[in-house]
C-alpha angles and dihedrals in degrees: 000000000000119000094261091055094044089058088062098035109038120168109285121231116237093200117116117242115267111261113253133172090243127057125254119268102232117189117191146114096196117066117198112223128204100237144353094271092058092059090082101027099103092165096059103033141036099242100180132030095234091071090065140276133210102310092041093052092046091053093047091050092050092047091050088055091046095049094034087237135149094219139017129190124202126222132185093249143003094260089048088057090052092046092045095051093046093048091047096057106026128078136190109288094029124124124222121205104212126187108245090229094062122143107277097243089051091055091046092053092050095047098042107029110021089047091058089056095052100261114133119215116206116189122216133193107255090215093065118117120252092257091050092052091047090052088063092060109107137176092275096046109119105162142019117209118210132192116181116204095025122235115271097351101047103221113174123226129202093248101182093045092050091047091051091049091050091053091048091052093045097248133121128248127214130181134195098228098179094115090054091042090212086281109079093030125045104192097177089059087055093055101264114145101214129024115199126196135183094220085190087081122050102350091055090035098176103078094238108097137052125216143133136200139202119202128194142165103200110091093219092052091045090052092050091050091050093048091050092054091048096045095047093046098236120165139160129219118260090232091054092049088051091049091051091050090049089051092048091060091065098036094108098052093041094048090051090054093046090050095049094047093044092052092046090054093044092053092046091050091048089064096047116106091217092061123082099187142350116220105207118135093214093060110097092227095050120109110260095018092135090057091049092049092050100045106028130068092200145337139252131227099269121105142125141236132206115220121212118257115294142162124279111286095029095112091049090050090052093049096042092054092060117103104168096039111070122216106239143125102234127075141180095076129110093270129082117240140185135194139177106245100190098089089057095051092069093080094058120106094209103048123182131203104234091186093243145012117321114224125184121211131192113202108217131188098280122117109287092227091058090050092050091049089051093052089047089056090049093051090048090056091047096048100077089057096052118118 
């Protein structure tokens, strides 16, 4: 070959890659196949880079083990995983039963996008009894969406009972399992059909990569999820798949620290005169604690508190006084975060009066004494505005 061609086709090494504890990061859209027959043998060969290379396959395998699943699909974000799973199993004319406490982007996707394609979303109060939820199932109901604990307000649902009811009524069940991180809750063991995670949160753990996953056991559901990823053209970067796998290796030790710090903060806040209630499922007095104790093997660092009644601006004063807690919407990373939940509660159909401002906290990996001192400073700023 001439020099210009040799730049593109240098001699290929026949040596096998050196064995390392981590997978290779392969970057490529084109995949070279061994012969003409392999070009169209999608079952035997990876024929295009978008379907996943070494780091993608290693992550999928690890997530299958984590979720006790037969198949996992990867998506470029958590909300993409929700959207992808819903689009894979729902059709025009179907009805979706959605918990009213769902993650805000999930709700937005249902109300704006699914509605345009002829799928009706009906919201239900997550505190309803099993019989009351089952009474909502109609002839067009195709899927029930669970989130336990619920976003912002941490209501617990009876996941196995709802999954059994769904199977009995011939409908599918799906859960957003991001709070459980696939580690302290195993939804597929409880009968749920699809377990969704925003890997961006605890699996990634370092607030620097986006990704989502959907896990399933049933071959037909797994095939639908795979087809949805293929048909919609989703893919994730090899470096991001590698970063998620790296985060997964330390998930257990990080989650234990998040849990311990979160519970220490929750117990400290319970004793504060400025706090009306702490919403943390692992607290014995919390609503749904018995369900948490039965189904979960642990907790994470995400929970909420209700401040006592105060004047306008009191919540902002509390948040603005924080120096260690950052003000941000994500969670699951190494850093502690806080947000005011009240503006997001307005979209709910089944609103509750919590008796004061609802604030969500994420307990990061900082020293717990520093976090307590930071909350003390926030409460001190809040106190002059109490009523």
